[in-house]
N, C-alpha and C positions, 0 to 999 in steps of 0.2 A: 248635315246641320250640326253645328257645335253649340254647346250650351255655355252660357256665361254665368259664373257664380252670382247668386242673388245677394243683394245687400239688404241689411235690415233697414227699416224705415227710419229716416233721420240720420243715417250713418253717412259721414262725409269723409273726404280725404284728410281733413284736419283732425278728425277724431281718430284716425288710424295712425297718424304721424306720432313719433315719440314725443313725450312731454318735454317742454323746454327746460325743466329742472333736472333732467337726467344727468347732465354733466356734473353738477355739484354732488349728487349722490355717488357717482363714480369716484370723484376725488375723495370723498369721505371714506368710502370703502377701501381705497388704496391707502389712505392715511391710517385707517384702523389696522390694516394688515401690517404696515410698517411698524406701528407702535407695538402691536402684539408680538411681532417677530423680534424686535429689539429687546423688549421686556422679557420675553421667554428665554432668549439666549443669555441675557444677563443673569436671570435666576438660575439657569442651568450651570453657567460658569461659577456662580456663587456656590452652588451645590458641589461642584467638583473641588473647589477650594476647601469647602467644609469636610470633604472626605479626608483631608490631611489635618486641618485645624479642627478644633472642637465645634460641633454643630450638627444639625440634622441634614447631612449631605444627601442621603438617598431621598429624603422627603422633599428637599429643595429641587433635586433633579426631576423627580416625578411631577412636582408642581409646575416646573418650567415646561415640561413636555405636555402636561395637561393644558397649560395656557396656550402653547403653540397649537395644540390640537383643536382649539376653538376656531382656528382659521385655516389650518393645513391638514388635510386628511392623512397624509403620510405620518405626521407627528402623532396623530390620534392613534393610528395603528401601532406605532412603536410604543406609545404610552400604555396602551392596553396590554401589549405583550410583556412589557417590563413589569407592570403591576401584577400580572399573573405569576411571573418568576419570583417577585418579592413576596407575594402572598404564600406561594409554595414554600419558599425558604423560611418564612416566618412560622408556618405551621409545623415545619420540621423542628425548628428550635423550640417552639412553644406550642404544643398541640392544643386543640380545643379542650375546654374544661371537662367534657364527658370522657375524654381519652386519657386525662392526666391521672397518674397514680395518686391515691389519697395518702396524706401524710399522717 
Protein backbone atom coordinates (compact mmCIF):
# COMPACT_ATOMS: atom_id res chain seq x y z
CA UNK A 1 0.00 0.00 0.00
CA UNK A 2 1.46 3.37 -1.04
CA UNK A 3 0.61 6.60 0.64
CA UNK A 4 -0.36 9.72 -1.21
CA UNK A 5 0.76 13.03 0.24
CA UNK A 6 -2.10 14.85 1.87
CA UNK A 7 -3.25 18.24 0.77
CA UNK A 8 -4.30 21.00 3.02
CA UNK A 9 -7.97 21.83 3.05
CA UNK A 10 -8.80 24.24 0.24
CA UNK A 11 -5.51 23.75 -1.60
CA UNK A 12 -5.99 23.41 -5.35
CA UNK A 13 -3.73 23.04 -8.33
CA UNK A 14 -4.23 26.74 -9.09
CA UNK A 15 -2.86 27.68 -5.70
CA UNK A 16 0.28 25.64 -6.34
CA UNK A 17 0.93 27.04 -9.83
CA UNK A 18 3.36 29.97 -10.12
CA UNK A 19 1.87 33.43 -9.95
CA UNK A 20 1.09 35.02 -13.31
CA UNK A 21 3.22 38.07 -12.44
CA UNK A 22 6.42 36.02 -12.05
CA UNK A 23 7.68 37.03 -15.49
CA UNK A 24 7.73 40.82 -14.87
CA UNK A 25 9.64 40.26 -11.61
CA UNK A 26 12.22 38.22 -13.50
CA UNK A 27 12.56 40.97 -16.10
CA UNK A 28 13.02 43.58 -13.40
CA UNK A 29 15.62 41.44 -11.67
CA UNK A 30 17.57 41.01 -14.92
CA UNK A 31 17.26 44.72 -15.67
CA UNK A 32 18.52 45.56 -12.18
CA UNK A 33 21.52 43.23 -12.62
CA UNK A 34 22.38 44.84 -15.96
CA UNK A 35 22.10 48.37 -14.56
CA UNK A 36 24.20 47.49 -11.49
CA UNK A 37 26.82 45.76 -13.66
CA UNK A 38 27.15 48.66 -16.09
CA UNK A 39 27.22 51.28 -13.33
CA UNK A 40 29.74 49.31 -11.27
CA UNK A 41 32.07 48.84 -14.23
CA UNK A 42 31.85 52.54 -15.13
CA UNK A 43 32.70 53.55 -11.54
CA UNK A 44 35.64 51.11 -11.48
CA UNK A 45 36.93 52.45 -14.80
CA UNK A 46 36.60 56.00 -13.49
CA UNK A 47 38.63 54.92 -10.46
CA UNK A 48 41.34 53.47 -12.67
CA UNK A 49 41.48 56.75 -14.60
CA UNK A 50 41.67 58.64 -11.30
CA UNK A 51 44.74 56.63 -10.34
CA UNK A 52 46.59 58.62 -13.02
CA UNK A 53 44.59 61.85 -12.86
CA UNK A 54 43.79 63.71 -9.65
CA UNK A 55 40.97 62.14 -7.71
CA UNK A 56 40.12 59.42 -5.21
CA UNK A 57 40.93 56.45 -7.44
CA UNK A 58 41.12 53.77 -4.75
CA UNK A 59 37.87 54.95 -3.19
CA UNK A 60 36.11 54.87 -6.56
CA UNK A 61 37.37 51.36 -7.31
CA UNK A 62 36.20 50.12 -3.92
CA UNK A 63 32.85 51.85 -4.41
CA UNK A 64 32.43 50.21 -7.81
CA UNK A 65 33.27 46.80 -6.37
CA UNK A 66 30.87 47.42 -3.50
CA UNK A 67 28.15 48.30 -5.99
CA UNK A 68 28.84 45.17 -8.01
CA UNK A 69 28.86 43.19 -4.77
CA UNK A 70 25.19 43.97 -4.23
CA UNK A 71 24.31 41.65 -7.12
CA UNK A 72 27.36 39.43 -7.69
CA UNK A 73 28.86 37.34 -4.85
CA UNK A 74 32.28 37.10 -6.53
CA UNK A 75 32.56 40.90 -6.61
CA UNK A 76 31.58 41.00 -2.92
CA UNK A 77 34.42 38.62 -2.04
CA UNK A 78 36.95 40.63 -4.08
CA UNK A 79 35.70 43.86 -2.49
CA UNK A 80 36.05 42.51 1.05
CA UNK A 81 39.57 41.23 0.33
CA UNK A 82 40.68 44.53 -1.22
CA UNK A 83 39.19 46.51 1.66
CA UNK A 84 41.25 44.40 4.04
CA UNK A 85 44.43 45.13 2.08
CA UNK A 86 43.66 48.85 1.94
CA UNK A 87 42.87 48.96 5.66
CA UNK A 88 46.14 47.18 6.48
CA UNK A 89 48.15 49.53 4.28
CA UNK A 90 46.40 52.54 5.80
CA UNK A 91 47.23 51.41 9.34
CA UNK A 92 50.88 50.97 8.35
CA UNK A 93 51.00 54.50 6.96
CA UNK A 94 48.93 56.05 9.75
CA UNK A 95 48.70 53.89 12.86
CA UNK A 96 45.71 54.23 15.22
CA UNK A 97 45.85 57.17 17.66
CA UNK A 98 46.87 55.09 20.69
CA UNK A 99 49.99 53.79 18.86
CA UNK A 100 51.10 57.16 17.46
CA UNK A 101 54.10 58.82 19.04
CA UNK A 102 53.15 62.00 20.87
CA UNK A 103 54.57 65.26 19.56
